[in-house]
Structures are given as structure tokens and as C-alpha cells.
MARKOLDREN-186360 format. One record per residue (C-alpha): x, z, y; residue number from 1. Coordinates in pm, 1 decimal, m for minus. Each point is the difference from the previous one (the first is absolute). Layout:
N
PT     east       up    north seq
PT        X        Z        Y NUM
...
//
This chain:
269
PT     east       up    north seq
PT  22520.6  m8225.1 m22543.8   1
PT    101.5   m327.6   m164.4   2
PT    356.7   m102.8    m76.6   3
PT     46.9   m194.7    323.4   4
PT   m125.7    285.9    214.9   5
PT    222.0    240.3   m190.8   6
PT    308.7   m211.7     67.4   7
PT    m87.0    m33.0    367.5   8
PT    m53.9    373.4     35.1   9
PT    352.8     60.5   m127.7  10
PT    132.2   m161.2    318.2  11
PT   m124.8    287.2    211.9  12
PT    239.2    291.3    m39.9  13
PT   m266.2    240.1    120.2  14
PT    105.2    258.7    256.5  15
PT   m255.4    274.2     52.4  16
PT    185.4    124.0    305.8  17
PT    m11.2   m339.1    169.2  18
PT   m365.2    m46.6    m91.3  19
PT    m88.9    337.6    151.2  20
PT    196.2    m81.4    315.0  21
PT   m183.6   m333.0     24.6  22
PT   m334.6    185.7    m11.0  23
PT    129.6    250.5    254.7  24
PT     98.5   m278.2    239.3  25
PT   m312.3   m214.4    m32.8  26
PT   m296.5    236.5    m36.3  27
PT   m180.8    213.6    255.8  28
PT    156.8    343.2     47.4  29
PT   m317.2    188.9    m95.2  30
PT   m103.1   m230.7   m285.9  31
PT     m5.5    133.5   m355.3  32
PT    269.3   m252.3    m94.8  33
PT    232.6    122.4    272.9  34
PT    m62.8    365.8    m78.8  35
PT     78.5    m54.8   m366.7  36
PT    308.5   m209.1     75.0  37
PT    135.7    271.8    229.6  38
PT    m73.6    269.0   m256.0  39
PT    177.9   m179.9   m282.2  40
PT    298.3    m83.9    221.4  41
PT     25.6    363.4    108.9  42
PT     m9.1    117.8   m363.4  43
PT    194.0   m291.8   m150.9  44
PT    281.3    215.4   m135.7  45
PT   m242.0    182.0   m230.3  46
PT   m276.0   m253.3    m69.4  47
PT      7.7     92.2   m367.2  48
PT   m115.5    353.6     81.5  49
PT   m301.1    m98.4    211.0  50
PT   m349.5     85.3   m117.3  51
PT   m277.8   m250.1     67.6  52
PT   m243.6    275.8     92.7  53
PT    239.8    142.9    260.0  54
PT     67.8   m346.0    143.0  55
PT   m372.1    m72.7     27.3  56
PT    m64.4    329.9    176.4  57
PT    291.6    m21.8    242.1  58
PT    m67.6   m364.7     86.7  59
PT   m378.6     40.5     28.1  60
PT    m74.4   m260.3   m262.6  61
PT   m108.0    m19.9   m364.2  62
PT    173.1    m70.6   m328.9  63
PT   m165.3   m341.5     m4.7  64
PT    128.7    m58.4    354.8  65
PT    352.3     79.4   m116.3  66
PT    m38.1   m235.7   m294.8  67
PT   m121.5   m279.2    228.2  68
PT    297.7     59.8    229.7  69
PT    242.6    m22.0   m293.0  70
PT   m158.3   m322.9   m116.0  71
PT     13.4   m144.0    353.1  72
PT    380.9     22.7     m5.5  73
PT     36.7   m146.1   m347.8  74
PT     m4.5    309.5   m221.0  75
PT   m237.5     78.7   m283.0  76
PT    m82.0    358.6     92.3  77
PT    128.8    330.9    138.5  78
PT    211.4     67.5   m308.5  79
PT    173.9   m331.8     54.8  80
PT     79.9    101.6    358.8  81
PT    142.9    333.4   m114.8  82
PT    244.9   m179.8   m227.4  83
PT    192.1   m133.0    301.6  84
PT    165.7    331.4     92.8  85
PT    333.6   m146.0   m114.1  86
PT     m6.7   m244.1    290.6  87
PT     56.0    276.5    255.3  88
PT    336.2    103.5   m138.8  89
PT    121.3   m357.9    m43.5  90
PT    m82.0   m101.5    357.4  91
PT    126.1    328.1    140.5  92
PT    335.1    m44.0   m171.5  93
PT     30.8   m355.1    134.6  94
PT    m62.9     99.1    359.8  95
PT    211.9    314.5    m16.4  96
PT    297.7   m186.2   m150.1  97
PT    m33.5   m268.9    268.1  98
PT     22.4    254.9    282.0  99
PT    241.5    248.3   m157.7 100
PT    340.0   m111.6    131.6 101
PT    259.3    170.8    217.5 102
PT     38.2   m165.8    341.5 103
PT   m313.9   m197.6    m73.8 104
PT     24.5   m220.2    309.7 105
PT    347.5   m117.0   m102.8 106
PT   m107.9    m45.1   m362.0 107
PT   m305.6   m209.8     94.4 108
PT    192.4   m210.3    250.5 109
PT    258.0    m86.3   m265.5 110
PT   m264.7    m63.7   m265.5 111
PT   m195.7   m237.1    224.4 112
PT    316.7   m187.6     94.5 113
PT     99.0    m38.2   m364.0 114
PT   m350.6   m116.4    m85.5 115
PT      2.7   m269.2    269.2 116
PT    345.1   m121.1   m107.8 117
PT   m106.9    m15.1   m363.6 118
PT   m322.8   m186.3     79.1 119
PT    196.0   m252.3    207.6 120
PT    221.5    m66.1   m301.4 121
PT   m291.5    m32.6   m240.2 122
PT   m252.0   m196.3    210.0 123
PT    110.4   m356.7     60.7 124
PT   m143.4   m235.9    258.8 125
PT    m96.7   m236.9   m279.8 126
PT   m205.2    270.9   m168.5 127
PT   m179.2     81.6    325.7 128
PT    m74.7   m370.7     52.4 129
PT   m143.4    m34.2   m351.1 130
PT   m198.8    323.1     33.8 131
PT   m145.9   m103.4    337.0 132
PT    m97.4   m345.8   m127.1 133
PT   m163.1    149.2   m308.7 134
PT   m215.1    228.3    215.7 135
PT    m83.9   m282.2    237.5 136
PT   m109.8   m237.1   m276.2 137
PT   m192.5    257.5   m203.9 138
PT   m376.7     m6.1     32.4 139
PT    m17.2    376.5    m45.2 140
PT    276.9    256.7     37.8 141
PT    m35.8    342.7   m159.7 142
PT    262.5    273.1     28.2 143
PT     m6.1    276.4   m261.1 144
PT    184.6    315.3     95.6 145
PT    m14.6    378.8    m10.1 146
PT   m145.4    199.8    286.4 147
PT    344.3    143.6     69.2 148
PT    138.8   m351.2     54.6 149
PT   m300.7   m139.0    182.5 150
PT     78.1     90.2    361.6 151
PT    245.7   m284.2     58.2 152
PT   m223.2   m233.4   m200.8 153
PT   m301.0     76.9    219.1 154
PT    207.2    m76.9    310.0 155
PT     95.7   m330.0   m162.9 156
PT   m366.8    m66.2    m76.9 157
PT    m94.6     46.6    364.9 158
PT    285.6   m213.4    128.9 159
PT    m88.3   m285.5   m236.4 160
PT   m352.8     m7.8    136.6 161
PT    141.4   m121.6    332.2 162
PT    150.9   m292.0   m188.1 163
PT   m340.6    m84.5   m150.0 164
PT     83.2    130.8   m346.6 165
PT   m222.3    259.4   m166.2 166
PT    177.6    230.5   m243.1 167
PT   m187.0    233.4   m236.0 168
PT    148.8    336.7    m99.3 169
PT    m75.6    204.1   m310.8 170
PT    146.7    349.2    m42.0 171
PT    m52.3    284.3   m244.7 172
PT   m289.5    133.5    209.5 173
PT   m142.7   m297.3    190.7 174
PT    m93.8   m361.1    m62.1 175
PT   m193.1   m193.9   m260.8 176
PT    207.8     m5.1   m315.9 177
PT   m237.5   m244.5   m170.4 178
PT    105.7   m284.6    230.5 179
PT    338.1    m22.7   m174.3 180
PT   m160.8   m155.2   m303.5 181
PT   m149.7   m275.6    217.0 182
PT    331.0   m122.2    141.5 183
PT    129.8   m336.9   m123.8 184
PT    279.7   m250.9     58.9 185
PT   m114.8    m64.6    356.4 186
PT     56.8    366.0     91.4 187
PT    292.6    239.2     40.6 188
PT     31.1    356.2   m127.3 189
PT    277.5    203.7    161.4 190
PT     86.0    316.9   m190.1 191
PT    189.7    263.4    197.5 192
PT    131.8    231.6   m270.1 193
PT    283.9    233.4     93.8 194
PT    119.3     75.7   m351.8 195
PT   m203.2   m246.6   m206.5 196
PT   m311.1    194.2   m106.9 197
PT   m248.5   m226.9    176.5 198
PT    192.6   m304.5   m117.4 199
PT    m30.9    106.2   m364.1 200
PT   m371.7     62.4     42.6 201
PT    m55.5   m346.1    148.0 202
PT    190.5   m168.6   m280.5 203
PT   m206.9    177.2   m265.4 204
PT   m335.3    m22.0    180.4 205
PT      7.7   m370.5     95.7 206
PT    184.9   m164.7   m288.9 207
PT   m175.8   m336.6     19.4 208
PT    m43.4    m26.5    375.5 209
PT    140.5   m306.5    176.4 210
PT     30.3    174.6    336.7 211
PT    339.3    m36.3    166.7 212
PT    172.0    338.7    m11.8 213
PT    258.2    147.1    233.5 214
PT    173.0    333.0    m60.7 215
PT    157.0    207.9    276.4 216
PT    174.0    301.5   m149.4 217
PT    270.4    252.3     72.5 218
PT    154.3     14.5   m345.9 219
PT   m232.7   m124.0   m273.7 220
PT    189.3    m99.5   m317.5 221
PT    137.9   m354.0      1.5 222
PT   m203.8    m95.5   m307.0 223
PT   m319.3     85.9    188.1 224
PT    117.7   m177.5    314.6 225
PT     59.4   m317.3   m200.1 226
PT   m364.3     m7.7   m112.2 227
PT   m122.1    m87.5    352.0 228
PT     m6.1   m342.6    163.1 229
PT    188.0    139.7    300.1 230
PT    164.0    339.7     20.4 231
PT    197.9    203.4    249.3 232
PT    197.9    305.8   m111.2 233
PT    119.0    203.6    298.2 234
PT    260.6    210.9   m176.3 235
PT    261.8   m116.6   m244.7 236
PT     14.6    347.6   m157.4 237
PT   m272.5    237.7   m128.1 238
PT   m129.1    226.5    275.9 239
PT   m125.1    357.1    m15.4 240
PT   m368.3      1.6    m99.7 241
PT   m243.9    105.0    268.0 242
PT     15.3    m29.7    374.8 243
PT    327.2   m157.5    116.5 244
PT    136.2   m175.8    306.0 245
PT    m15.1   m326.7   m193.9 246
PT   m371.3     41.9    m61.0 247
PT    m72.3    139.7    345.6 248
PT    201.3   m236.6    219.1 249
PT    117.4   m281.9   m225.4 250
PT   m351.7   m126.3    m68.3 251
PT    m88.4     10.0    370.1 252
PT    312.4   m199.3     81.3 253
PT    m70.5   m258.9   m269.7 254
PT   m353.4    m63.0    120.0 255
PT    116.2    m18.9    361.0 256
PT    249.8   m267.8   m105.3 257
PT   m271.3   m180.8   m193.5 258
PT   m239.6      6.9    294.0 259
PT    267.9   m136.6    230.5 260
PT     70.8   m285.1   m242.4 261
PT   m369.9    m77.9    m35.6 262
PT    m28.4     m2.2    380.0 263
PT    295.0   m236.1     36.7 264
PT   m137.8   m243.2   m254.7 265
PT   m373.2      5.9     63.2 266
PT    m85.6    145.6    340.5 267
PT    m80.7   m349.2    129.3 268
PT   m253.7    m74.7   m273.9 269
//
């Protein structure tokens, strides 16, 4: 891997769990890929204790088949896959903390309301106008985001198609990461980075790129925000890491507002 490829690869904060879910959702149920994906998801909390011979026997495949599967999702080998056991506990803690509240319905209702109010304070009409015009004028639009943030972005992608604008999406388990290095001043790269990790990776991986860059974040540090051509910070204060109402509902609201503004400005094109 040369230096350029190495920098580009740093953009993808690889998620084994998301990659396995992508295989699960896109491959035939009885295919070797699907069987292996299901097996590793079922045993994710103790990947480090798996034995390649046992996996091969229980999944009716070979060690070379397991190696090919690992390589197909971006890993070097089975040992590399086993090293991702830590991801189970991190994701589990995020989802448990998100759901673990007394009177959860009341808590979530209040959190969503606060999120909408905060976004309304932070997102100006002028910013939405500039953002919409940038997307309209760009020859190519690529949105870089995590799988956990991608649901609202994929809805935005579909809605933009009806306004004759094609939007590309790259996540930590899908999309062609190499296309980022081909973007130039005629294009737009939108980085959706809840706490700034993707934003840092883009800044370090594409230091000389002339592509126009937009950051949409929940609470990335101000110094990082200032490094983008356009930036939108949804929260004025640092948020709790992980899954939050800001990340879950704030991003959806922002992209709904953006789509509406794009529609108002360019639906007659």
C-alpha cells in the first residue's frame, strides 16, 4: 500500500459489526458468506476465543474459505477478525445507555424537543441556502458518514434523486473509498461526523485536495469545525459520546430542512 492509499484507508473507521450486517443483508441466506456472517455475529462477544477449525466445521467451509471471507470485508485474515471483540462491548454500552432511562417515553419526548429547538437555533436560513446551492452547483456530491448515521442520509439521497441530483454515500462498511481521492474543486464532500472522528480523518487523508468540504457535526471541536469550507455544529456544548437524540433525530431534521430548501430553490430546474 503506497502513502496515498494508506492515507485514504485511514478515513474508513472500520466497523466489523456493520460489515457483517451488510453481508447478512445482501447475500443469499444459504450462501457461505451469509452463514459465516451469521456465525460471527452470533459469537461476536467472544470472537477472540474462536478457533478457525471449529468455525470451518460448524459453517461447512474451509480455512481458506474463512480467509477469503475476511479479505472480502477488508480484513487481512481470521486473526485480524478476532481482534475486533472489543467492538461488541463498546456498541452494547452505547445502545444500553441510550435506552436505559426511567419513564423512557417522557425522556425521549423531551430530548427530541430539545434537539429540535437547539438545531433551529444553530441552523440559519442563510446556511441552508449556501449548502443547497453548493450541492446544486457541484458536479459530484459525496457524503461520508458512519453506518449508524447513514439512515437519514440514505433517505436524503433518495429524495434528492427526484430533484435530479445524484448523491454518493460512503460509510464504514459500504462504498468506494478510493473515489475520495479523485474529487476536485468542482465537487463537494459532505462529512457527517457526530463527534469529529471522520472529520479528523478527512483532514489528514486529503491534505492537498481542492474539493469543497462541508462538515455536519453534533459537537466536533471548534478548531476542527473551522478547518472546513462550510460547517454546521448542532450542539453548542459537548454531548455524551455514542448514540444520542442529537445524533438520532437532529441529523434527520437537518437533512429534512436541507432537502426542503433545495426543493424551494431548484425544483423548477
